C-alpha positions as CSV (number, residue, x, y, z in Angstrom):
1,M,200.3,23.1,228.5
2,D,200.0,24.3,224.9
3,L,196.4,23.6,223.9
4,Q,197.3,23.8,220.2
5,A,200.0,21.2,220.5
6,K,199.6,18.1,218.2
7,L,198.2,15.1,220.0
8,S,201.2,13.1,218.6
9,T,203.5,15.0,221.0
10,V,201.5,13.9,224.0
11,L,200.0,10.5,223.1
12,G,202.4,9.2,220.5
13,G,201.9,8.8,216.8
14,R,199.8,5.6,216.7
15,T,197.1,6.8,219.1
16,A,197.1,10.3,217.6
17,D,196.6,8.9,214.2
18,A,193.7,6.8,215.4
19,L,192.0,9.9,216.9
20,R,192.6,11.9,213.8
21,K,191.2,9.3,211.4
22,G,188.4,8.1,213.7
23,L,187.1,11.4,215.1
24,G,189.0,14.3,213.4
25,L,190.8,15.2,216.7
26,L,194.1,16.9,215.9
27,T,195.2,19.0,218.9
28,V,195.2,18.7,222.7
29,E,192.4,21.2,222.8
30,D,190.4,19.1,220.3
31,L,190.6,16.2,222.7
32,L,189.9,18.2,225.8
33,R,186.8,19.7,224.1
34,H,185.5,16.3,223.0
35,Y,183.0,16.2,225.8
36,P,181.1,13.1,227.1
37,R,177.8,12.5,225.4
38,R,176.3,11.1,228.6
39,Y,177.3,9.5,231.9
40,A,176.7,6.0,233.1
41,E,176.4,5.1,236.8
42,R,177.5,1.7,238.0
43,G,174.0,0.9,239.3
44,E,172.2,2.1,236.2
45,L,172.3,0.1,233.0
46,T,171.6,1.5,229.5
47,E,168.0,1.2,228.3
48,L,168.5,-1.2,225.4
49,D,165.1,-0.5,223.9
50,T,166.4,2.9,222.7
51,L,169.0,1.3,220.4
52,R,168.5,1.5,216.6
53,V,169.9,-0.7,213.9
54,G,173.0,0.9,212.3
55,E,173.9,3.0,215.3
56,Q,177.4,3.0,216.7
57,V,176.7,2.6,220.4
58,T,178.4,2.2,223.8
59,V,176.2,0.6,226.4
60,L,176.5,-0.3,230.0
61,A,174.9,-3.7,230.6
62,E,175.1,-7.0,232.4
63,V,175.9,-10.5,231.0
64,T,172.9,-12.8,231.6
65,K,173.7,-15.8,229.3
66,V,176.7,-17.3,227.6
67,T,176.6,-20.1,224.9
68,V,179.2,-21.7,222.6
69,R,178.0,-23.7,219.5
70,P,179.6,-25.1,216.4
71,M,179.1,-23.4,213.0
72,R,176.7,-25.3,210.7
73,N,178.5,-25.1,207.4
74,R,182.1,-24.8,208.3
75,R,184.6,-25.6,211.0
76,G,184.8,-23.3,214.0
77,S,182.5,-22.1,216.8
78,I,180.3,-19.1,217.6
79,F,180.5,-17.6,221.1
80,E,177.4,-15.7,222.0
81,A,176.8,-13.7,225.2
82,V,173.5,-12.0,226.0
83,I,173.6,-8.7,227.9
84,S,170.6,-7.1,229.5
85,D,169.4,-3.9,231.2
86,G,166.9,-6.0,233.2
87,R,164.1,-5.6,230.7
88,N,165.5,-5.9,227.2
89,S,168.5,-7.7,225.8
90,I,171.0,-7.7,223.0
91,S,173.4,-10.4,221.9
92,L,177.2,-10.2,221.5
93,T,178.5,-12.5,218.8
94,F,182.1,-13.6,218.4
95,F,183.3,-16.1,215.7
96,N,186.0,-18.6,216.7
97,Q,186.7,-16.9,220.0
98,K,185.7,-19.6,222.5
99,W,188.2,-18.2,224.9
100,R,185.8,-15.3,225.6
101,E,184.2,-17.6,228.1
102,G,186.9,-16.7,230.6
103,Q,186.0,-13.0,230.3
104,L,182.3,-12.7,229.7
105,K,180.8,-14.6,232.7
106,V,177.2,-14.3,233.8
107,G,176.8,-11.5,236.2
108,R,179.7,-9.4,234.9
109,R,178.9,-5.8,234.0
110,G,180.8,-3.7,231.4
111,L,180.8,-1.2,228.7
112,F,180.2,-2.7,225.2
113,A,180.7,-0.8,222.0
114,G,179.9,-1.6,218.4
115,Q,177.4,-1.1,215.6
116,V,173.9,-2.4,216.2
117,G,172.8,-5.1,213.8
118,R,169.9,-7.5,213.6
119,F,169.9,-11.3,213.2
120,R,166.6,-13.3,213.3
121,E,164.7,-10.4,214.8
122,Q,167.3,-10.1,217.6
123,L,169.5,-7.0,218.0
124,Q,173.2,-7.9,218.2
125,L,176.7,-6.5,218.3
126,T,179.2,-8.5,216.2
127,H,182.7,-8.6,217.6
128,P,182.1,-5.6,219.9
129,E,184.8,-3.9,221.8
130,F,184.2,-4.1,225.5
131,E,185.6,-3.2,228.9
132,L,184.3,-4.9,232.0
133,L,183.8,-3.1,235.3
134,P,186.1,-4.5,237.9
135,E,185.1,-7.2,240.3
136,G,187.6,-5.7,242.8
137,V,189.0,-2.2,243.3
138,D,191.8,-1.0,240.9
139,D,191.2,-3.8,238.5
140,G,190.6,-3.3,234.8
141,G,192.0,0.2,234.6
142,L,189.2,1.9,236.6
143,S,190.0,3.7,239.8
144,A,188.6,3.0,243.2
145,L,186.6,6.2,243.0
146,E,185.0,5.2,239.8
147,F,184.3,1.7,241.1
148,A,182.7,3.1,244.2
149,G,179.9,4.7,242.1
150,A,181.3,7.8,240.4
151,L,179.9,8.7,236.9
152,I,181.4,6.9,234.0
153,P,181.8,9.2,230.9
154,I,180.5,7.8,227.6
155,Y,182.1,9.7,224.8
156,P,181.0,10.2,221.2
157,A,183.0,7.4,219.6
158,S,183.6,5.8,216.2
159,K,184.1,2.3,214.8
160,S,187.8,2.5,215.3
161,V,188.0,4.5,218.6
162,T,186.0,3.4,221.6
163,S,184.7,5.4,224.5
164,W,187.2,3.9,227.0
165,Q,190.1,4.5,224.6
166,L,189.1,8.1,224.6
167,K,189.0,8.0,228.4
168,K,192.5,6.6,228.6
169,S,193.9,9.2,226.2
170,L,192.2,11.9,228.3
171,D,193.7,10.5,231.5
172,I,197.1,11.2,230.0
173,V,196.3,14.7,228.8
174,L,194.4,15.7,231.9
175,E,197.4,14.9,234.1
176,S,199.3,17.6,232.3
177,A,196.4,20.0,232.3
178,R,196.8,21.5,235.8
179,E,197.0,25.3,235.0
180,L,195.5,26.0,231.7
181,P,195.3,29.5,230.3
182,D,191.7,30.7,230.7
183,P,190.1,32.7,227.9
184,I,187.4,34.1,230.3
185,P,188.9,37.1,232.3
186,D,188.9,36.7,236.0
187,A,186.4,39.6,236.4
188,V,183.9,38.1,234.0
189,R,184.3,34.7,235.7
190,D,183.7,36.2,239.1
191,E,180.7,38.2,237.9
192,H,178.9,35.1,236.6
193,G,180.2,32.6,239.3
194,L,181.9,30.4,236.8
195,L,184.5,27.7,237.3
196,G,188.0,28.2,235.9
197,L,188.9,26.3,232.7
198,T,191.1,23.7,234.3
199,D,188.5,22.9,237.0
200,A,185.7,22.8,234.4
201,L,187.5,20.4,232.1
202,W,188.4,18.0,235.0
203,S,184.8,18.2,236.2
204,I,183.2,17.4,232.8
205,H,185.7,14.5,232.1
206,R,186.1,13.1,235.6
207,P,183.0,14.2,237.6
208,T,182.2,12.8,241.1
209,S,178.6,14.0,241.0
210,R,175.9,15.3,238.7
211,D,176.5,18.8,240.2
212,D,180.1,18.6,238.9
213,V,178.8,18.1,235.4
214,R,176.2,20.9,235.7
215,R,178.8,23.5,236.8
216,A,181.3,22.4,234.2
217,V,178.7,22.5,231.4
218,E,177.5,25.9,232.6
219,R,181.0,27.3,232.4
220,L,182.0,25.8,229.1
221,R,178.7,26.8,227.4
222,F,179.2,30.4,228.6
223,E,182.8,30.3,227.2
224,E,181.6,29.3,223.7
225,A,179.1,32.1,223.7
226,F,181.6,34.6,225.1
227,V,184.4,34.0,222.7
228,L,182.1,34.2,219.7
229,Q,180.6,37.4,221.0
230,V,184.1,38.8,221.5
231,V,184.8,38.2,217.8
232,L,181.6,40.0,216.9
233,A,182.3,42.9,219.2
234,Q,185.8,43.3,217.6
235,R,184.3,43.2,214.1
236,R,181.8,45.8,215.1
237,A,184.5,48.0,216.6
238,E,186.6,47.7,213.4
239,V,183.6,48.8,211.3
240,M,183.0,51.8,213.6
241,A,186.6,52.8,213.2
242,L,186.4,52.9,209.4
243,P,185.8,56.2,207.6
244,A,182.7,56.8,205.6
245,T,181.1,59.8,203.9
246,R,178.1,61.3,205.5
247,R,175.2,61.1,203.0
248,V,172.8,63.8,204.2
249,P,171.3,65.8,201.3
250,E,169.9,69.2,202.2
251,T,166.8,68.3,200.2
252,S,165.6,65.0,198.8
253,P,163.7,65.8,195.6
254,L,164.1,62.4,194.0
255,L,163.0,60.6,197.2
256,D,160.1,63.0,197.7
257,A,158.9,62.4,194.1
258,F,159.1,58.7,194.6
259,D,157.1,58.8,197.8
260,A,154.5,60.9,196.0
261,R,154.0,58.3,193.3
262,L,153.7,55.3,195.5
263,P,150.3,53.7,195.1
264,F,150.2,52.6,198.8
265,E,151.0,54.0,202.2
266,L,154.2,52.9,203.9
267,T,153.7,50.8,207.0
268,S,154.8,52.3,210.3
269,G,157.6,49.6,210.4
270,Q,158.9,50.7,207.0
271,R,159.0,54.4,208.1
272,E,160.8,53.5,211.3
273,V,163.5,51.4,209.5
274,S,163.9,54.1,206.9
275,Q,164.5,56.6,209.7
276,A,167.1,54.4,211.3
277,I,168.9,54.0,208.0
278,D,168.9,57.7,207.4
279,E,170.4,58.3,210.8
280,D,173.1,55.6,210.1
281,M,174.1,57.2,206.8
282,A,174.4,60.6,208.5
283,R,177.4,59.3,210.5
284,D,181.0,59.4,209.5
285,H,181.5,55.7,209.9
286,P,179.8,53.1,207.6
287,M,176.4,51.8,208.3
288,H,176.3,48.0,208.7
289,R,172.6,47.0,209.1
290,L,170.7,43.8,208.6
291,L,167.1,44.3,207.4
292,Q,165.0,41.1,207.8
293,G,161.4,40.7,207.1
294,D,158.9,38.0,206.2
295,V,157.9,37.3,202.7
296,G,156.1,40.4,201.3
297,S,156.9,42.7,204.2
298,G,158.2,45.5,201.9
299,K,162.0,45.3,202.3
300,T,162.6,46.3,198.7
301,V,160.7,49.6,199.1
302,V,162.8,50.4,202.2
303,A,166.0,49.6,200.4
304,L,165.0,51.6,197.3
305,R,164.2,54.7,199.5
306,A,167.7,54.4,201.0
307,M,169.2,54.2,197.5
308,L,167.3,57.3,196.4
309,R,168.5,59.1,199.5
310,V,172.2,58.6,198.5
311,V,171.4,59.5,194.9
312,D,170.0,62.8,196.2
313,A,173.2,63.2,198.1
314,G,175.3,62.9,194.9
315,G,176.3,59.2,195.4
316,Q,175.5,55.9,193.8
317,A,173.9,52.7,195.2
318,A,174.5,49.1,194.2
319,L,172.1,46.2,194.8
320,L,173.9,42.8,194.8
321,A,171.6,39.8,194.1
322,P,172.6,36.1,194.2
323,T,171.1,35.0,190.8
324,E,170.5,36.6,187.4
325,V,166.7,35.8,187.8
326,L,166.6,37.8,191.0
327,A,168.8,40.6,189.7
328,A,166.5,41.0,186.7
329,Q,163.5,40.9,188.9
330,H,164.9,43.6,191.1
331,Y,165.7,45.7,188.0
332,R,162.1,45.3,186.8
333,S,160.6,46.1,190.2
334,I,162.8,49.2,190.7
335,T,162.2,50.6,187.3
336,G,158.5,49.9,187.6
337,L,158.2,51.6,190.9
338,L,160.3,54.6,189.7
339,G,158.5,54.9,186.3
340,P,159.7,58.1,184.6
341,L,162.0,58.8,187.6
342,A,164.3,56.1,186.2
343,E,164.5,57.7,182.7
344,R,167.2,60.4,183.3
345,G,168.6,61.7,179.9
346,R,165.6,60.5,177.9
347,L,163.4,63.0,176.0
348,G,160.6,64.1,178.2
349,S,162.0,62.7,181.4
350,P,161.3,64.7,184.6
351,E,163.9,67.1,185.8
352,V,164.4,65.0,188.9
353,A,165.4,61.5,187.7
354,T,168.2,59.0,187.6
355,Q,169.2,55.9,185.6
356,V,169.1,52.3,186.7
357,A,171.7,50.0,185.3
358,L,171.6,46.2,185.2
359,L,174.9,44.2,185.2
360,T,175.0,40.4,184.9
361,G,177.5,37.9,183.7
362,S,175.6,36.8,180.6
363,Q,175.0,40.2,179.0
364,R,176.1,40.9,175.5
365,T,179.3,42.9,175.1
366,A,177.7,46.0,173.7
367,Q,175.1,46.3,176.4
368,R,177.7,45.6,179.1
369,R,180.0,48.4,177.8
370,S,177.1,50.8,177.8
371,E,176.2,49.9,181.4
372,L,179.8,50.1,182.6
373,L,180.1,53.6,181.1
374,D,177.0,54.8,182.8
375,I,178.3,53.4,186.1
376,L,181.7,55.1,185.7
377,T,180.3,58.5,184.8
378,G,177.7,58.4,187.6
379,D,174.8,58.7,185.2
380,A,173.5,55.4,186.7
381,G,172.6,56.4,190.2
382,I,171.3,52.8,191.0
383,V,173.1,49.7,189.8
384,V,171.6,46.3,190.1
385,G,173.6,43.2,189.4
386,T,174.9,39.8,190.3
387,H,178.5,38.8,191.3
388,A,179.4,40.5,188.1
389,L,179.5,43.8,190.1
390,I,182.5,42.5,192.0
391,Q,184.7,42.2,189.0
392,E,187.8,44.4,188.7
393,K,186.5,46.1,185.5
394,V,183.5,47.6,187.2
395,D,184.3,51.1,188.4
396,F,181.9,53.4,190.2
397,N,181.9,57.2,190.1
398,D,181.0,57.4,193.8
399,L,179.7,54.2,195.5
400,A,177.9,55.4,198.6
401,L,175.6,52.5,199.5
402,V,175.7,48.7,199.0
403,V,172.5,46.7,199.4
404,V,173.0,42.9,199.5
405,D,169.9,40.8,199.0
406,E,169.7,37.3,200.5
407,Q,173.1,38.1,202.2
408,H,173.6,34.4,203.3
409,R,174.4,33.5,199.7
410,F,177.4,35.7,199.6
411,G,180.7,35.1,201.4
412,V,182.4,37.8,203.5
413,E,185.1,38.2,200.8
414,Q,182.6,38.8,198.1
415,R,180.8,41.5,200.0
416,A,184.1,43.1,200.9
417,A,185.2,43.2,197.3
418,L,182.2,45.3,196.4
419,T,182.5,47.7,199.4
420,A,186.2,48.2,198.5
421,K,185.1,49.9,195.2
422,S,184.4,53.2,197.0
423,R,186.7,56.2,196.3
424,D,189.1,58.1,198.5
425,G,189.4,55.3,201.0
426,S,185.9,56.0,202.4
427,R,183.8,52.9,202.8
428,P,180.2,52.8,201.5
429,H,177.3,52.2,203.8
430,V,176.0,48.6,203.8
431,L,172.5,47.3,204.1
432,V,172.0,43.5,203.9
433,M,168.5,42.0,203.5
434,T,167.1,38.6,204.0
435,A,163.6,37.3,203.5
436,T,164.4,34.3,205.8
437,P,163.2,35.4,209.2
438,I,166.0,34.9,211.7
439,P,165.3,34.0,215.4
440,R,166.6,36.5,217.8
441,T,169.3,34.2,219.2
442,V,170.7,33.4,215.8
443,A,170.7,37.1,215.0
444,M,172.8,37.8,218.1
445,T,175.0,34.8,217.5
446,V,175.7,35.1,213.8
447,F,174.9,38.7,213.0
448,G,175.9,40.2,216.4
449,D,178.3,42.7,214.7
450,V,175.5,44.5,212.8
451,D,172.4,46.4,213.7
452,V,169.3,44.4,213.0
453,S,166.0,45.9,211.9
454,T,162.9,43.8,211.5
455,L,159.8,44.4,209.4
456,T,156.9,42.5,211.0
457,E,153.9,44.2,209.3
458,L,152.5,43.2,205.9
459,P,151.4,46.0,203.6
460,A,147.6,46.6,203.6
461,G,145.7,44.6,201.0
462,R,148.1,41.6,200.9
463,A,146.1,38.5,200.1
464,V,146.0,35.4,202.3
465,V,147.8,32.2,201.1
466,S,146.3,28.9,202.2
467,T,148.6,25.8,202.3
468,H,147.7,22.1,202.1
469,V,149.7,18.9,202.2
470,V,148.7,16.5,199.3
471,A,149.8,12.9,200.1
472,V,150.3,11.3,196.7
473,S,150.0,7.7,197.7
474,E,147.3,8.2,200.3
475,Q,145.1,10.7,198.4
476,P,145.4,10.1,194.6
477,A,142.1,11.8,194.1
478,F,143.5,15.0,195.7
479,V,146.5,14.9,193.2
480,E,144.0,14.8,190.3
481,R,142.0,17.6,191.9
482,A,145.2,19.7,192.3
483,W,145.9,19.7,188.6
484,Q,142.3,20.5,187.9
485,R,142.5,23.5,190.2
486,A,145.7,24.6,188.4
487,R,143.8,24.6,185.1
488,E,140.9,26.6,186.7
489,E,143.4,29.2,187.9
490,V,144.8,29.6,184.4
491,V,141.3,29.8,182.8
492,A,140.5,32.6,185.3
493,G,143.5,34.6,183.9
494,H,145.9,33.8,186.7
495,R,149.4,32.2,186.7
496,V,150.6,29.0,188.3
497,F,154.1,27.9,189.6
498,V,155.1,24.3,189.7
499,V,158.4,23.6,191.6
500,C,160.6,20.4,191.3
501,P,163.8,19.4,193.1
502,R,165.7,18.5,189.9
503,I,166.3,19.9,186.4
504,G,166.2,16.9,184.1
505,D,166.8,13.3,183.5
506,D,170.3,13.5,182.1
507,V,173.3,12.0,184.0
508,D,174.3,15.3,185.6
509,E,171.0,16.0,187.1
510,G,171.5,18.2,190.1
511,A,170.6,21.8,190.2
512,E,173.5,23.2,192.3
513,D,173.2,26.8,191.1
514,D,169.5,26.7,192.1
515,G,170.1,25.5,195.6
516,S,167.8,22.5,195.1
517,V,168.3,19.0,196.4
518,P,170.1,16.3,194.4
519,A,168.0,13.4,193.4
520,G,167.7,10.6,195.9
521,E,168.8,12.9,198.8
522,D,166.8,14.5,201.6
523,D,167.4,18.0,202.9
524,E,170.3,16.7,205.0
525,G,172.0,15.4,201.9
526,V,171.6,11.7,202.8
527,A,170.3,9.1,200.4
528,D,166.9,8.0,201.5
529,G,166.1,5.1,199.2
530,R,163.1,6.7,197.6
531,S,162.3,6.9,193.9
532,R,163.9,9.7,191.9
533,A,162.6,13.1,192.6
534,A,160.5,14.9,190.0
535,S,162.4,17.0,187.4
536,V,161.5,20.2,185.6
537,R,161.9,18.7,182.1
538,G,160.2,15.4,182.9
539,L,157.2,16.9,184.7
540,A,156.7,19.8,182.2
541,A,156.5,17.2,179.4
542,R,154.1,15.0,181.3
543,L,151.8,17.9,182.2
544,A,151.8,19.2,178.6
545,D,150.7,15.8,177.3
546,G,148.4,15.0,180.2
547,E,146.9,16.9,183.1
548,L,147.5,20.4,181.7
549,S,147.4,19.8,178.0
550,G,146.4,22.8,176.0
551,L,147.9,25.3,178.5
552,R,151.0,27.3,177.7
553,I,153.8,25.7,179.9
554,G,157.3,27.1,180.3
555,T,160.4,25.9,182.2
556,L,163.0,27.7,184.2
557,H,166.2,26.5,185.9
558,G,169.7,27.6,186.7
559,R,171.4,26.2,183.7
560,M,169.5,28.4,181.2
561,T,171.3,31.5,179.8
562,G,170.5,34.8,181.3
563,E,168.6,35.9,178.2
564,D,166.5,32.8,178.2
565,K,165.7,33.2,181.9
566,D,164.7,36.8,181.5
567,D,162.6,36.0,178.5
568,V,160.7,33.2,180.3
569,M,160.1,35.4,183.4
570,R,158.9,38.3,181.2
571,R,156.4,36.0,179.3
572,F,155.2,34.6,182.6
573,A,154.8,37.9,184.4
574,D,153.5,40.1,181.6
575,P,149.8,39.6,180.9
576,E,150.2,41.4,177.6
577,A,153.1,39.3,176.3
578,K,152.8,38.0,172.7
579,D,153.7,34.5,173.7
580,P,152.6,34.2,177.3
581,I,153.5,31.4,179.7
582,E,150.6,30.3,182.0
583,V,152.2,27.6,184.0
584,L,155.9,27.8,184.9
585,V,157.7,24.6,185.9
586,S,160.8,25.6,187.7
587,T,163.5,24.6,190.2
588,T,164.0,26.7,193.3
589,V,165.6,29.4,191.2
590,I,162.3,31.3,191.8
591,E,162.7,30.9,195.6
592,V,163.3,34.6,196.5
593,G,162.4,37.9,195.1
594,V,160.3,36.9,192.1
595,D,157.2,39.0,192.1
596,V,154.3,38.1,189.8
597,P,151.1,39.6,191.1
598,Q,149.0,37.4,188.8
599,A,150.4,34.2,190.3
600,T,147.8,32.7,192.5
601,M,148.9,29.0,192.9
602,I,152.1,27.1,193.5
603,V,152.5,23.3,193.5
604,I,155.7,22.1,195.1
605,V,156.3,18.5,194.0
606,D,158.3,16.2,196.3
607,A,158.0,19.0,198.9
608,D,159.5,16.7,201.5
609,R,162.9,17.2,199.8
610,F,163.0,20.9,200.9
611,G,163.6,22.5,204.2
612,I,161.1,24.6,206.2
613,S,162.6,28.0,205.3
614,Q,162.8,27.1,201.6
615,L,159.2,26.0,201.5
616,H,158.1,29.2,203.2
617,Q,160.1,31.3,200.6
618,L,158.6,29.3,197.7
619,R,155.1,29.8,199.1
620,G,155.8,33.6,199.1
621,R,155.8,33.6,195.3
622,V,152.0,33.6,195.3
623,G,149.4,35.9,196.9
624,R,151.7,38.9,196.2
625,G,148.9,41.0,194.8
626,Q,145.3,41.3,195.9
627,L,144.3,37.8,194.7
628,P,144.3,35.0,197.3
629,G,147.0,32.4,197.0
630,L,147.0,28.6,197.2
631,C,150.1,26.5,198.0
632,L,150.0,22.7,197.6
633,L,152.8,20.6,199.1
634,M,152.8,17.2,197.2
635,T,154.7,14.4,199.0
636,D,155.0,10.7,199.0
637,S,156.8,10.6,202.4
638,D,155.7,8.5,205.3
639,P,153.0,10.1,207.5
640,E,155.1,9.5,210.6
641,S,158.4,10.8,209.2
642,P,160.2,14.0,210.2
643,S,159.8,15.3,206.6
644,R,156.0,15.1,206.9
645,E,156.3,16.9,210.2
646,R,158.0,19.7,208.4
647,L,155.3,19.9,205.8
648,D,152.5,19.9,208.4
649,A,154.3,22.7,210.2
650,V,154.5,24.8,207.0
651,A,150.8,24.2,206.3
652,S,149.8,25.2,209.8
653,T,151.1,28.8,209.7
654,T,152.2,31.6,207.4
655,D,154.2,33.2,210.2
656,G,157.8,33.0,209.0
657,F,159.3,33.8,212.4
658,A,157.4,30.9,214.0
659,L,158.6,28.6,211.2
660,S,162.2,29.9,211.5
661,A,162.2,29.1,215.2
662,L,160.9,25.6,214.5
663,D,163.5,25.1,211.7
664,L,166.2,26.0,214.2
665,E,164.9,23.4,216.7
666,M,164.7,20.7,214.0
667,R,168.0,21.2,212.3
668,R,171.5,20.5,213.5
669,E,173.2,23.4,215.3
670,G,176.2,23.5,213.0
671,D,174.0,23.7,209.9
672,V,172.2,26.8,211.2
673,L,175.5,28.5,211.9
674,G,177.2,27.3,208.7
675,S,180.0,25.7,210.6
676,V,179.9,22.1,209.7
677,Q,179.1,22.4,206.0
678,S,182.7,21.6,205.2
679,G,182.9,18.6,207.4
680,R,184.8,20.3,210.2
681,R,183.7,20.3,213.8
682,S,181.5,23.0,215.0
683,S,183.0,25.5,217.4
684,L,179.7,25.2,219.4
685,R,179.5,21.9,221.3
686,L,177.4,22.8,224.3
687,L,175.7,26.1,223.3
688,E,172.4,25.7,221.4
689,V,171.2,29.0,220.1
690,A,167.6,27.7,220.0
691,R,167.6,27.1,223.8
692,H,170.2,29.3,225.5
693,E,169.2,32.8,224.8
694,S,169.9,34.0,228.4
695,V,173.4,32.6,228.2
696,I,174.0,34.4,224.8
697,L,172.6,37.7,226.3
698,Q,174.9,37.5,229.3
699,A,177.9,36.6,227.3
700,R,177.2,39.3,224.7
701,E,177.0,42.0,227.4
702,S,180.3,40.9,229.0
703,A,182.1,40.5,225.7
704,F,181.2,43.9,224.4
705,A,182.3,45.4,227.7
706,V,185.7,43.6,227.5
707,V,186.3,44.8,223.9
708,A,185.2,48.3,224.7
709,A,187.8,48.5,227.5
710,D,190.6,46.6,225.6
711,P,189.9,46.4,221.9
712,E,193.1,44.5,221.1
713,L,192.7,42.1,224.1
714,S,196.3,43.0,225.1
715,T,195.6,42.2,228.8
716,S,193.9,38.9,228.0
717,P,196.3,36.8,226.0
718,A,194.4,33.6,226.5
719,L,191.2,35.2,225.2
720,S,193.1,36.7,222.3
721,E,194.4,33.2,221.4
722,A,190.9,31.7,221.6
723,V,189.7,34.4,219.2
724,R,192.5,33.7,216.8
725,V,191.7,30.0,216.8
726,L,188.0,30.6,216.2
727,I,188.6,33.0,213.3
728,A,191.1,30.6,211.7
729,Q,188.5,27.9,211.8
730,E,185.9,30.2,210.3
731,Q,188.2,31.1,207.5
732,A,189.2,27.5,206.8
733,D,185.5,26.6,206.7
734,Y,184.8,29.4,204.2
735,L,187.6,28.4,201.9
736,E,186.5,24.8,201.9
737,R,182.9,25.8,201.2
738,A,184.0,28.1,198.4
């Protein structure tokens, strides 16, 4: 059987169309991989107290009462049946269908599907679909085996496609699925004691025991991990086969001079990662390394040391940042750390020096031309920029190293466009950085084709940041005290951030380029019925006229020009600025990389509208010097809500890795992997990266061994096809997101 065959060729156009519209199932494999959500047993009824209003449900229950009564205000009748699990009940309501009396008799059991509603405090299903269990063998479409007590699969269904309609479609497909090509090679299956694909699919859809389900899930979960790891193993093998220039200078005068002027000692972690990077760049194939570290762990210094290393070797380094604010921040940080070492060509500059260029999309033409010339001639050894670096008109003299900050904000194609700018067909070395700590299982699952380095130590002298949740409705006095504290910080000569979810009160009010959450939506993008979220413009005006009157308040958001953003950040960060900003009201455009040592307090308004990782990144904007930091999470969310649970978690610890693991547990799997952002089905249905580390490790070891022995998978055609399908899905998802 061709697993990629359209369902219409097997089930007919009408059924296939219903499956496509109702559940997004297109191919035979889509249907076979649509696994049961749970299993019902004939003797075990669904616990009805678990039902929630608005849910689309399928329940197994028993009819306990039947009534027919006339409608009050018009002709016709209402047929009502009450079904029960023995403790709780729910009513089934049918209008003008008195004939249902002949079907729904007291004592009959069946599967009932519909959307849960409520009428007069009683849960109900209106005009539900249902299928009764047979009173005798082979009646009602269920086999004798099922009637005798086998598990009844309950599938994820929709309003238009019921669980038993899915079952009947699967009956047809399974009858033809007798010898399916297996993507897991025989040797790997034998090594791990796994079922074959055909047996696994039959066992998960038509089990005779719970053990059947367990073994089927075990095999299918391993397969998901295995195919994904094969893709990563192939990608890694492809990178290893590419040519790269070895960047090993005989001496490193620029790097040595930089180390000598550092005002602090490198941590042992920074030295170890730097050594690993040096060893990578000494090879004749390109480095592909991910550097992760918590907020303030010193990733920028490690990256800068690598950039200086390649400059000493005669090459150039480019740092790609996702926003102009972050690019400008990196430029200021790098030139500040280098001091005179960044003034090559200027009168009085040291003999050992280079130039640092900044390239963004909003630069004036004259400045841009000057920077492009320095990049082309090689005078600029270090180039910092946004996506403007990727444009065709940007030519490097000898691009040796690409550093990508906050790599998750760039697509594969964008990174590839920059790495393709090297000369003579040699690929530059690549270092990607993230300040969002990544749990080990995610690192293996999403970044399994790269080497991963982790900075866990914080540089000596870093201040402590305390975090508190401020409940607006419950603690109005605390809100007043929060703004008093902000004023006190400013009076002490410090700086204060205030973060809002929205830009302003105009019609087009989202802040998409900032990554913030549209008004009226929570972090899952679902309208929650709350009042409109605070906006930068609205709150800045209110604070200026009220709680923080008399203080110098500025605003920052993603729709400002590059020059205006840079001016605002300079006035906020520079204590000697002529027109300083003391309180900066901003969107999440300041989420990563912004470094203002004088900033000691951040107030995140409507904090429940942000995710855990985002809140942790925002908190990292304070306490970056030797002054202690304070983070206040203002919220009007319900004390028992999941959003309050997130805030309490952030307030309880500053350990980014612990928060990242919690974030992974609380979010949908597809969101973490980036595979359902386009609305497509995730390729991972049974594998949960938060829970199945041992499966991922076993699959990874087997996958890399298979690819090492047969890089093209020429001896495993079924595996090759599974890889092709997965890659095609990833590319489609990327194009839709783009």
